[in-house]
A tleap script that builds the chain and sets N, CA, C and O, in Angstrom:
source leaprc.protein.ff14SB
mol = sequence {
  NMET ARG THR LEU CYS GLY MET GLU LYS ASN
  SER ASP GLU THR GLY LYS GLU PRO VAL ARG
  LEU SER ALA GLU GLU LEU ALA ILE LEU ASP
  TYR THR HIE GLN PHE GLY SER VAL THR LEU
  SER ASN VAL ILE ASP ILE HIE ARG ILE PRO
  ARG ARG THR ALA GLN ARG ARG LEU GLN THR
  LEU VAL SER LYS GLY ILE LEU GLU LYS PHE
  ASN GLN GLY PRO ALA THR GLN TYR ARG ILE
  LEU ALA ARG SER CLYS
}
set mol.1.N position { -9.964 4.734 13.773 }
set mol.1.CA position { -10.095 3.294 13.888 }
set mol.1.C position { -9.861 2.885 15.338 }
set mol.1.O position { -8.986 3.432 16.009 }
set mol.2.N position { -10.630 1.942 15.809 }
set mol.2.CA position { -10.509 1.496 17.197 }
set mol.2.C position { -9.863 0.121 17.268 }
set mol.2.O position { -10.065 -0.725 16.397 }
set mol.3.N position { -9.092 -0.080 18.312 }
set mol.3.CA position { -8.508 -1.393 18.564 }
set mol.3.C position { -9.474 -2.190 19.426 }
set mol.3.O position { -10.508 -1.675 19.850 }
set mol.4.N position { -9.136 -3.439 19.681 }
set mol.4.CA position { -9.990 -4.289 20.495 }
set mol.4.C position { -10.155 -3.768 21.910 }
set mol.4.O position { -11.191 -3.993 22.536 }
set mol.5.N position { -9.148 -3.075 22.423 }
set mol.5.CA position { -9.248 -2.575 23.798 }
set mol.5.C position { -9.923 -1.208 23.860 }
set mol.5.O position { -10.050 -0.627 24.938 }
set mol.6.N position { -10.362 -0.687 22.698 }
set mol.6.CA position { -11.108 0.562 22.683 }
set mol.6.C position { -10.258 1.809 22.604 }
set mol.6.O position { -10.792 2.914 22.707 }
set mol.7.N position { -8.948 1.675 22.423 }
set mol.7.CA position { -8.077 2.830 22.324 }
set mol.7.C position { -7.892 3.213 20.860 }
set mol.7.O position { -7.917 2.360 19.973 }
set mol.8.N position { -7.711 4.483 20.628 }
set mol.8.CA position { -7.462 4.957 19.268 }
set mol.8.C position { -6.067 4.554 18.827 }
set mol.8.O position { -5.117 4.622 19.607 }
set mol.9.N position { -5.946 4.135 17.578 }
set mol.9.CA position { -4.629 3.845 17.024 }
set mol.9.C position { -3.970 5.147 16.613 }
set mol.9.O position { -4.632 6.058 16.116 }
set mol.10.N position { -2.675 5.231 16.819 }
set mol.10.CA position { -1.920 6.402 16.376 }
set mol.10.C position { -1.469 6.206 14.946 }
set mol.10.O position { -1.171 5.085 14.535 }
set mol.11.N position { -1.415 7.279 14.188 }
set mol.11.CA position { -0.863 7.219 12.841 }
set mol.11.C position { 0.258 8.239 12.747 }
set mol.11.O position { 0.324 9.185 13.532 }
set mol.12.N position { 1.133 8.035 11.784 }
set mol.12.CA position { 2.247 8.970 11.634 }
set mol.12.C position { 1.786 10.196 10.854 }
set mol.12.O position { 0.597 10.338 10.566 }
set mol.13.N position { 2.711 11.074 10.514 }
set mol.13.CA position { 2.392 12.326 9.839 }
set mol.13.C position { 1.720 12.123 8.482 }
set mol.13.O position { 0.990 12.999 8.019 }
set mol.14.N position { 1.957 10.982 7.843 }
set mol.14.CA position { 1.394 10.740 6.514 }
set mol.14.C position { -0.054 10.272 6.590 }
set mol.14.O position { -0.716 10.149 5.560 }
set mol.15.N position { -0.550 10.010 7.787 }
set mol.15.CA position { -1.908 9.533 7.937 }
set mol.15.C position { -2.040 8.029 7.776 }
set mol.15.O position { -3.145 7.495 7.877 }
set mol.16.N position { -0.945 7.341 7.529 }
set mol.16.CA position { -0.969 5.888 7.370 }
set mol.16.C position { -0.747 5.227 8.723 }
set mol.16.O position { -0.057 5.763 9.590 }
set mol.17.N position { -1.345 4.056 8.884 }
set mol.17.CA position { -1.153 3.290 10.105 }
set mol.17.C position { 0.280 2.760 10.170 }
set mol.17.O position { 0.842 2.396 9.137 }
set mol.18.N position { 0.878 2.711 11.352 }
set mol.18.CA position { 2.221 2.144 11.469 }
set mol.18.C position { 2.207 0.652 11.123 }
set mol.18.O position { 1.216 -0.037 11.365 }
set mol.19.N position { 3.293 0.170 10.565 }
set mol.19.CA position { 3.418 -1.235 10.189 }
set mol.19.C position { 4.016 -1.997 11.357 }
set mol.19.O position { 5.032 -1.584 11.916 }
set mol.20.N position { 3.401 -3.094 11.725 }
set mol.20.CA position { 3.921 -3.932 12.810 }
set mol.20.C position { 4.763 -5.047 12.205 }
set mol.20.O position { 4.350 -5.707 11.251 }
set mol.21.N position { 5.955 -5.249 12.775 }
set mol.21.CA position { 6.873 -6.267 12.272 }
set mol.21.C position { 7.297 -7.189 13.408 }
set mol.21.O position { 7.477 -6.762 14.548 }
set mol.22.N position { 7.452 -8.458 13.067 }
set mol.22.CA position { 7.946 -9.433 14.040 }
set mol.22.C position { 9.460 -9.294 14.171 }
set mol.22.O position { 10.102 -8.604 13.379 }
set mol.23.N position { 10.010 -9.946 15.166 }
set mol.23.CA position { 11.467 -9.925 15.359 }
set mol.23.C position { 12.171 -10.534 14.145 }
set mol.23.O position { 13.219 -10.039 13.730 }
set mol.24.N position { 11.609 -11.597 13.572 }
set mol.24.CA position { 12.203 -12.220 12.385 }
set mol.24.C position { 12.169 -11.268 11.194 }
set mol.24.O position { 13.142 -11.165 10.448 }
set mol.25.N position { 11.042 -10.570 11.016 }
set mol.25.CA position { 10.943 -9.610 9.912 }
set mol.25.C position { 11.953 -8.486 10.082 }
set mol.25.O position { 12.573 -8.056 9.109 }
set mol.26.N position { 12.124 -8.008 11.307 }
set mol.26.CA position { 13.126 -6.965 11.566 }
set mol.26.C position { 14.538 -7.457 11.272 }
set mol.26.O position { 15.360 -6.711 10.740 }
set mol.27.N position { 14.819 -8.709 11.617 }
set mol.27.CA position { 16.142 -9.277 11.337 }
set mol.27.C position { 16.372 -9.383 9.831 }
set mol.27.O position { 17.480 -9.138 9.354 }
set mol.28.N position { 15.337 -9.746 9.086 }
set mol.28.CA position { 15.454 -9.825 7.624 }
set mol.28.C position { 15.727 -8.435 7.056 }
set mol.28.O position { 16.576 -8.276 6.179 }
set mol.29.N position { 15.010 -7.433 7.556 }
set mol.29.CA position { 15.228 -6.060 7.083 }
set mol.29.C position { 16.619 -5.551 7.445 }
set mol.29.O position { 17.256 -4.856 6.653 }
set mol.30.N position { 17.089 -5.894 8.637 }
set mol.30.CA position { 18.430 -5.496 9.050 }
set mol.30.C position { 19.473 -6.090 8.105 }
set mol.30.O position { 20.390 -5.395 7.667 }
set mol.31.N position { 19.329 -7.377 7.793 }
set mol.31.CA position { 20.244 -8.049 6.870 }
set mol.31.C position { 20.182 -7.375 5.496 }
set mol.31.O position { 21.214 -7.110 4.879 }
set mol.32.N position { 18.968 -7.104 5.027 }
set mol.32.CA position { 18.784 -6.486 3.714 }
set mol.32.C position { 19.415 -5.102 3.673 }
set mol.32.O position { 20.056 -4.736 2.688 }
set mol.33.N position { 19.235 -4.334 4.740 }
set mol.33.CA position { 19.829 -2.998 4.813 }
set mol.33.C position { 21.354 -3.085 4.813 }
set mol.33.O position { 22.027 -2.272 4.179 }
set mol.34.N position { 21.886 -4.058 5.516 }
set mol.34.CA position { 23.331 -4.212 5.642 }
set mol.34.C position { 23.980 -4.660 4.330 }
set mol.34.O position { 25.052 -4.172 3.974 }
set mol.35.N position { 23.333 -5.594 3.603 }
set mol.35.CA position { 23.949 -6.187 2.421 }
set mol.35.C position { 23.313 -5.759 1.099 }
set mol.35.O position { 23.792 -6.146 0.033 }
set mol.36.N position { 22.245 -4.968 1.152 }
set mol.36.CA position { 21.634 -4.458 -0.072 }
set mol.36.C position { 20.512 -5.313 -0.628 }
set mol.36.O position { 19.610 -4.804 -1.293 }
set mol.37.N position { 20.561 -6.603 -0.362 }
set mol.37.CA position { 19.492 -7.503 -0.800 }
set mol.37.C position { 19.561 -8.780 0.036 }
set mol.37.O position { 20.533 -9.030 0.748 }
set mol.38.N position { 18.498 -9.579 -0.075 }
set mol.38.CA position { 18.418 -10.837 0.662 }
set mol.38.C position { 17.797 -11.886 -0.255 }
set mol.38.O position { 16.970 -11.561 -1.107 }
set mol.39.N position { 18.192 -13.131 -0.080 }
set mol.39.CA position { 17.623 -14.233 -0.849 }
set mol.39.C position { 16.871 -15.169 0.095 }
set mol.39.O position { 16.999 -15.074 1.316 }
set mol.40.N position { 16.105 -16.054 -0.475 }
set mol.40.CA position { 15.406 -17.065 0.318 }
set mol.40.C position { 16.407 -17.882 1.133 }
set mol.40.O position { 16.178 -18.164 2.309 }
set mol.41.N position { 17.507 -18.256 0.507 }
set mol.41.CA position { 18.544 -19.035 1.211 }
set mol.41.C position { 19.115 -18.280 2.400 }
set mol.41.O position { 19.388 -18.873 3.443 }
set mol.42.N position { 19.298 -16.963 2.246 }
set mol.42.CA position { 19.782 -16.154 3.366 }
set mol.42.C position { 18.828 -16.230 4.546 }
set mol.42.O position { 19.258 -16.402 5.686 }
set mol.43.N position { 17.535 -16.103 4.277 }
set mol.43.CA position { 16.532 -16.123 5.343 }
set mol.43.C position { 16.503 -17.487 6.028 }
set mol.43.O position { 16.401 -17.567 7.252 }
set mol.44.N position { 16.590 -18.550 5.246 }
set mol.44.CA position { 16.621 -19.904 5.808 }
set mol.44.C position { 17.830 -20.054 6.729 }
set mol.44.O position { 17.713 -20.599 7.826 }
set mol.45.N position { 18.990 -19.572 6.283 }
set mol.45.CA position { 20.217 -19.676 7.082 }
set mol.45.C position { 20.180 -18.798 8.334 }
set mol.45.O position { 20.623 -19.222 9.401 }
set mol.46.N position { 19.654 -17.577 8.209 }
set mol.46.CA position { 19.605 -16.640 9.334 }
set mol.46.C position { 18.755 -17.193 10.467 }
set mol.46.O position { 19.157 -17.161 11.631 }
set mol.47.N position { 17.567 -17.705 10.115 }
set mol.47.CA position { 16.608 -18.108 11.140 }
set mol.47.C position { 16.534 -19.608 11.386 }
set mol.47.O position { 15.900 -20.063 12.338 }
set mol.48.N position { 17.187 -20.365 10.520 }
set mol.48.CA position { 17.113 -21.832 10.622 }
set mol.48.C position { 15.656 -22.287 10.657 }
set mol.48.O position { 15.224 -23.019 11.547 }
set mol.49.N position { 14.914 -21.816 9.641 }
set mol.49.CA position { 13.493 -22.140 9.527 }
set mol.49.C position { 13.247 -22.887 8.221 }
set mol.49.O position { 14.064 -22.822 7.303 }
set mol.50.N position { 12.118 -23.598 8.135 }
set mol.50.CA position { 11.802 -24.313 6.898 }
set mol.50.C position { 11.643 -23.362 5.710 }
set mol.50.O position { 11.310 -22.188 5.871 }
set mol.51.N position { 11.887 -23.891 4.532 }
set mol.51.CA position { 11.819 -23.117 3.298 }
set mol.51.C position { 10.477 -22.390 3.149 }
set mol.51.O position { 10.446 -21.203 2.827 }
set mol.52.N position { 9.380 -23.095 3.380 }
set mol.52.CA position { 8.051 -22.502 3.211 }
set mol.52.C position { 7.821 -21.348 4.189 }
set mol.52.O position { 7.204 -20.348 3.822 }
set mol.53.N position { 8.301 -21.470 5.410 }
set mol.53.CA position { 8.172 -20.400 6.402 }
set mol.53.C position { 8.964 -19.178 5.954 }
set mol.53.O position { 8.484 -18.052 6.083 }
set mol.54.N position { 10.164 -19.385 5.433 }
set mol.54.CA position { 10.983 -18.279 4.927 }
set mol.54.C position { 10.282 -17.587 3.758 }
set mol.54.O position { 10.309 -16.360 3.654 }
set mol.55.N position { 9.658 -18.372 2.883 }
set mol.55.CA position { 8.913 -17.789 1.751 }
set mol.55.C position { 7.773 -16.906 2.258 }
set mol.55.O position { 7.538 -15.820 1.726 }
set mol.56.N position { 7.070 -17.375 3.283 }
set mol.56.CA position { 5.962 -16.582 3.844 }
set mol.56.C position { 6.476 -15.287 4.461 }
set mol.56.O position { 5.859 -14.236 4.287 }
set mol.57.N position { 7.585 -15.346 5.172 }
set mol.57.CA position { 8.139 -14.129 5.790 }
set mol.57.C position { 8.475 -13.086 4.711 }
set mol.57.O position { 8.153 -11.906 4.848 }
set mol.58.N position { 9.121 -13.543 3.651 }
set mol.58.CA position { 9.475 -12.619 2.571 }
set mol.58.C position { 8.225 -12.077 1.881 }
set mol.58.O position { 8.144 -10.884 1.589 }
set mol.59.N position { 7.254 -12.947 1.620 }
set mol.59.CA position { 6.027 -12.509 0.964 }
set mol.59.C position { 5.264 -11.503 1.824 }
set mol.59.O position { 4.663 -10.564 1.303 }
set mol.60.N position { 5.292 -11.701 3.125 }
set mol.60.CA position { 4.637 -10.756 4.039 }
set mol.60.C position { 5.282 -9.379 3.926 }
set mol.60.O position { 4.576 -8.372 3.877 }
set mol.61.N position { 6.604 -9.322 3.886 }
set mol.61.CA position { 7.309 -8.041 3.762 }
set mol.61.C position { 7.034 -7.377 2.412 }
set mol.61.O position { 6.971 -6.151 2.321 }
set mol.62.N position { 6.871 -8.185 1.369 }
set mol.62.CA position { 6.511 -7.642 0.051 }
set mol.62.C position { 5.091 -7.083 0.097 }
set mol.62.O position { 4.842 -5.978 -0.386 }
set mol.63.N position { 4.164 -7.838 0.674 }
set mol.63.CA position { 2.762 -7.396 0.720 }
set mol.63.C position { 2.580 -6.164 1.605 }
set mol.63.O position { 1.644 -5.392 1.392 }
set mol.64.N position { 3.455 -5.963 2.594 }
set mol.64.CA position { 3.403 -4.759 3.440 }
set mol.64.C position { 4.053 -3.561 2.752 }
set mol.64.O position { 4.043 -2.454 3.290 }
set mol.65.N position { 4.618 -3.778 1.562 }
set mol.65.CA position { 5.231 -2.686 0.816 }
set mol.65.C position { 6.595 -2.283 1.322 }
set mol.65.O position { 7.026 -1.149 1.114 }
set mol.66.N position { 7.287 -3.202 1.990 }
set mol.66.CA position { 8.603 -2.891 2.560 }
set mol.66.C position { 9.717 -3.416 1.665 }
set mol.66.O position { 10.710 -2.725 1.434 }
set mol.67.N position { 9.557 -4.631 1.165 }
set mol.67.CA position { 10.540 -5.218 0.258 }
set mol.67.C position { 9.952 -5.312 -1.142 }
set mol.67.O position { 8.735 -5.386 -1.315 }
set mol.68.N position { 10.825 -5.308 -2.134 }
set mol.68.CA position { 10.409 -5.593 -3.501 }
set mol.68.C position { 11.197 -6.791 -4.000 }
set mol.68.O position { 12.355 -6.997 -3.639 }
set mol.69.N position { 10.543 -7.564 -4.831 }
set mol.69.CA position { 11.133 -8.782 -5.370 }
set mol.69.C position { 11.703 -8.462 -6.747 }
set mol.69.O position { 11.041 -7.812 -7.557 }
set mol.70.N position { 12.925 -8.913 -7.016 }
set mol.70.CA position { 13.466 -8.757 -8.359 }
set mol.70.C position { 14.198 -10.023 -8.767 }
set mol.70.O position { 14.649 -10.799 -7.925 }
set mol.71.N position { 14.306 -10.215 -10.061 }
set mol.71.CA position { 14.786 -11.458 -10.671 }
set mol.71.C position { 13.759 -12.562 -10.425 }
set mol.71.O position { 12.784 -12.364 -9.700 }
set mol.72.N position { 13.984 -13.713 -11.028 }
set mol.72.CA position { 13.054 -14.827 -10.884 }
set mol.72.C position { 13.824 -16.129 -10.730 }
set mol.72.O position { 15.025 -16.193 -10.989 }
set mol.73.N position { 13.113 -17.160 -10.306 }
set mol.73.CA position { 13.716 -18.473 -10.156 }
set mol.73.C position { 14.777 -18.488 -9.078 }
set mol.73.O position { 14.640 -17.800 -8.066 }
set mol.74.N position { 15.832 -19.260 -9.276 }
set mol.74.CA position { 16.885 -19.370 -8.256 }
set mol.74.C position { 17.604 -18.042 -7.985 }
set mol.74.O position { 18.229 -17.880 -6.937 }
set mol.75.N position { 17.518 -17.099 -8.921 }
set mol.75.CA position { 18.196 -15.815 -8.762 }
set mol.75.C position { 17.320 -14.770 -8.061 }
set mol.75.O position { 17.707 -13.603 -7.989 }
set mol.76.N position { 16.159 -15.160 -7.547 }
set mol.76.CA position { 15.248 -14.208 -6.906 }
set mol.76.C position { 15.902 -13.569 -5.695 }
set mol.76.O position { 16.464 -14.246 -4.835 }
set mol.77.N position { 15.814 -12.256 -5.650 }
set mol.77.CA position { 16.337 -11.485 -4.524 }
set mol.77.C position { 15.283 -10.483 -4.097 }
set mol.77.O position { 14.355 -10.177 -4.846 }
set mol.78.N position { 15.438 -9.982 -2.897 }
set mol.78.CA position { 14.530 -8.980 -2.346 }
set mol.78.C position { 15.372 -7.819 -1.871 }
set mol.78.O position { 16.451 -8.011 -1.311 }
set mol.79.N position { 14.875 -6.604 -2.095 }
set mol.79.CA position { 15.557 -5.415 -1.598 }
set mol.79.C position { 14.523 -4.459 -1.003 }
set mol.79.O position { 13.329 -4.563 -1.284 }
set mol.80.N position { 14.990 -3.550 -0.196 }
set mol.80.CA position { 14.102 -2.590 0.446 }
set mol.80.C position { 13.532 -1.673 -0.622 }
set mol.80.O position { 14.265 -1.120 -1.442 }
set mol.81.N position { 12.225 -1.522 -0.602 }
set mol.81.CA position { 11.523 -0.702 -1.573 }
set mol.81.C position { 11.851 0.758 -1.333 }
set mol.81.O position { 11.720 1.251 -0.212 }
set mol.82.N position { 12.276 1.451 -2.373 }
set mol.82.CA position { 12.581 2.869 -2.265 }
set mol.82.C position { 11.278 3.640 -2.073 }
set mol.82.O position { 10.306 3.412 -2.794 }
set mol.83.N position { 11.259 4.529 -1.127 }
set mol.83.CA position { 10.062 5.326 -0.840 }
set mol.83.C position { 10.242 6.730 -1.350 }
set mol.83.O position { 11.293 7.338 -1.150 }
set mol.84.N position { 9.221 7.257 -2.012 }
set mol.84.CA position { 9.285 8.646 -2.460 }
set mol.84.C position { 8.751 9.537 -1.346 }
set mol.84.O position { 7.850 9.138 -0.608 }
set mol.85.N position { 9.293 10.721 -1.225 }
set mol.85.CA position { 8.874 11.640 -0.147 }
set mol.85.C position { 7.832 12.589 -0.616 }
set mol.85.O position { 7.368 13.428 0.157 }
savepdb mol mol.pdb
quit
């Protein structure tokens, strides 16, 4: 696969493309790793961002296969998705 500048993208040993994360996404993952899970309220408090923006950040991490969502409603939490080797 080629990038816009014409250079080949590198892939890891699994043949998958590396996942790019923003500083906010990395901070969410750091918090999740440290405490085991994260909630929407945690993300809002960490970044001082609007509720909808926090929802998008979490949904992006879920869609990238990094976080998984468990529970529903006000009890919704996210945790790092366990990867099989």
